[in-house]
C-alpha positions in Angstrom: 144.6 115.7 88.8 144.8 117.3 92.2 141.4 118.9 92.0 139.9 116.4 89.7 137.7 114.7 92.3 137.3 117.7 94.5 133.9 119.4 94.9 133.7 122.9 93.5 133.4 125.5 96.2 130.4 127.8 96.2 131.1 131.3 97.6 128.1 133.2 98.6 128.3 136.8 99.6 127.6 137.5 103.3 124.3 139.0 104.0 122.8 137.7 100.8 120.2 134.9 101.3 119.2 132.8 98.2 115.7 133.5 96.9 112.9 131.2 98.0 114.6 130.1 101.1 111.7 128.0 102.3 111.4 126.1 99.0 115.1 125.5 99.0 115.0 124.2 102.6 112.2 121.8 101.7 114.0 120.5 98.7 117.2 120.0 100.7 115.2 118.2 103.4 114.0 115.7 100.8 117.6 114.9 99.5 118.9 111.7 101.1 122.4 110.4 101.5 121.7 108.0 98.6 120.8 110.9 96.4 124.0 112.8 97.3 126.2 109.7 96.7 124.7 109.1 93.3 125.1 112.8 92.4 128.7 112.8 93.5 129.4 109.7 91.5 127.8 111.1 88.4 129.8 114.3 88.7 133.0 112.2 89.0 132.0 110.2 85.9 131.5 113.3 83.9 134.8 114.8 85.0 136.6 111.5 84.1 135.0 111.5 80.6 136.1 115.1 80.0 139.6 114.4 81.2 139.9 111.3 79.0 138.7 113.3 76.0 141.4 115.9 76.8 144.1 113.2 77.1 143.1 111.6 73.8 143.3 115.0 72.0 146.8 115.6 73.5 147.9 112.1 72.4 146.8 112.8 68.9 148.6 116.1 68.9 151.8 114.3 70.1 151.5 111.8 67.3 151.4 114.5 64.7 154.3 116.4 66.3 156.4 113.2 66.3 155.7 112.8 62.6 156.9 116.4 61.9 160.1 115.8 64.0 160.9 112.7 62.0 160.5 114.6 58.8 162.9 117.2 60.2 165.4 114.4 61.1 165.0 115.0 64.8 164.8 111.5 65.9 165.7 112.0 69.6 163.0 114.6 70.1 160.6 112.5 68.2 161.3 109.6 70.5 160.7 111.9 73.5 157.4 112.9 72.1 156.4 109.3 71.6 157.3 108.5 75.2 155.1 111.3 76.3 152.3 110.0 74.1 152.7 106.6 75.6 152.3 108.1 79.1 149.1 109.7 78.0 147.8 106.5 76.6 148.4 104.8 80.0 146.5 107.6 81.7 143.6 106.9 79.3 143.6 103.2 80.4 143.6 104.3 84.1 140.7 106.7 83.4 138.7 103.9 81.7 139.2 101.7 84.8 138.1 104.4 87.1 135.1 105.1 84.9 134.1 101.5 85.0 134.3 101.5 88.8 132.3 104.7 89.1 129.5 103.4 86.8 129.4 100.1 88.6 129.0 101.9 91.9 126.2 104.0 90.5 124.4 100.9 89.2 124.9 99.1 92.5 123.5 102.0 94.5 120.5 102.4 92.3 119.8 98.7 92.4 120.0 98.6 96.1 117.8 101.6 96.4 115.2 99.9 94.2 115.4 96.8 96.4 114.9 99.0 99.5 111.8 100.5 98.0 110.5 97.1 97.2 111.2 95.9 100.7 109.5 99.0 102.2 106.5 98.4 100.0 106.3 94.8 101.1 106.6 95.8 104.7 103.8 98.4 104.3 101.6 95.8 102.6 102.3 93.2 105.3 101.4 95.8 108.0 98.2 96.7 106.2 97.3 93.0 105.8 98.0 92.3 109.5 95.8 95.3 110.4 93.0 93.9 108.2 93.4 90.5 109.9 93.0 92.1 113.3 89.8 93.8 112.2 88.5 90.7 110.5 89.8 87.5 112.0 88.9 84.0 111.1 86.7 83.7 114.2 84.8 86.9 113.1 84.2 85.4 109.7 83.0 82.1 111.2 80.6 84.0 113.6 79.3 86.1 110.7 78.6 83.0 108.6 76.9 81.4 111.6 74.7 84.4 112.2 73.8 84.6 108.5 72.7 81.0 108.5 70.7 81.4 111.6 69.0 84.5 110.2 68.1 82.5 107.0 66.7 79.6 109.1 64.6 82.1 111.2 63.3 83.7 108.0 62.3 80.3 106.7 60.5 79.4 109.9 58.6 82.7 109.8 57.6 82.1 106.3 56.3 78.6 107.2 54.4 80.0 110.2 52.8 82.7 108.0 51.8 80.2 105.4 50.2 77.9 108.0 48.1 80.6 109.7 45.2 80.4 107.2 42.6 77.7 108.0 39.4 76.7 106.3 37.4 79.4 108.1 39.8 82.0 106.9 39.5 80.7 103.4 35.7 81.0 103.5 35.9 84.5 104.8 38.3 85.4 102.1 36.0 83.9 99.5 33.0 85.8 100.9 34.9 89.1 100.8 36.1 88.4 97.3 32.5 87.6 96.3 31.3 90.9 97.8 33.9 92.8 95.8 32.9 90.9 92.6 29.1 91.0 93.2 28.8 87.2 93.1 27.9 84.5 95.6 30.7 82.8 97.4 30.0 79.5 95.5 30.3 81.3 92.2 33.5 83.0 93.2 35.0 79.8 94.4 34.1 78.0 91.2 35.5 80.9 89.1 38.7 80.7 91.1 39.1 77.0 90.7 37.8 76.8 87.1 38.1 80.2 85.6 35.7 80.9 82.7 37.6 81.0 79.4 37.2 84.0 77.3 34.3 83.5 74.9 35.3 83.1 71.3 33.1 84.8 68.8 31.5 82.3 66.5 30.4 83.2 62.9 26.7 83.8 62.6 24.8 81.2 60.6 22.3 82.4 57.9 20.6 79.0 57.3 16.8 79.0 57.7 15.2 77.1 60.6 13.9 73.6 59.9 10.2 72.8 60.5 9.3 70.8 63.5 8.7 67.0 63.0 5.1 65.9 63.1 4.0 64.3 66.4 2.5 60.7 65.9 -0.7 59.9 67.8 -0.2 57.8 70.9 -2.4 54.6 71.2 -3.3 53.8 74.8 -3.4 50.0 75.4 -6.0 48.5 77.8 -4.8 47.7 81.2 -4.3 44.1 82.1 -6.9 42.7 84.6 -5.7 42.5 88.1 -8.5 40.1 89.6 -8.5 36.3 89.3 -10.9 34.7 86.8 -12.6 31.5 88.1 -13.2 28.6 85.6 -16.2 26.2 85.6 -15.9 22.4 85.7 -16.8 22.0 82.0 -14.2 24.6 81.0 -11.6 22.7 83.1 -12.5 19.4 81.5 -12.3 20.9 78.0 -8.9 22.4 78.8 -7.7 19.0 80.1 -8.8 17.3 76.9 -6.7 19.6 74.9 
């Protein structure tokens, strides 16, 4: 196990540069310490798994060899083989513990890296939010709303002033101009504007004959009543008194 956790050495011939040197340099610049640590831990994990597989295979071979020695009545050698097998089994237990430690370390680093990315994202978001607040503060929003309300009030005042500019004389002039355009008198135009003429509805034509005119009765002229005073004689007065 002397070179189990050692890094394999890479021997490059002198004077030979790897192809695409610029691309390799850019990729190497992007590799962080966290990436290197995770890579080394995963390599160690893979080496431990291969070594455990080898120990398990050797332990199985020792078991078969002990069975053969027992059949050959070589108990001492069979006992020695079993002791060696027991040692291999202890090595497997130790490898399992190391594997668990390596895998826990990998998970911890990846978890912390994810937390770091979340924290950086939150920091960037907080910085962007503060910058937006600098560009648009609460006072700016209040001033904008006040200016908007003032503009609306000014527009309403202008509309009221424009609506009140027309007096009776202006209305007469407008009626006269409209009458000239329509070829009517101002009075007719005003009446048509106030009471518009409804569209005539076509009535069905009647085919009944006209009735003769009624006869005109003669008019009798009565005599006019006298307007002068009639004087009575004494005899007529006495006769009237006797009645």
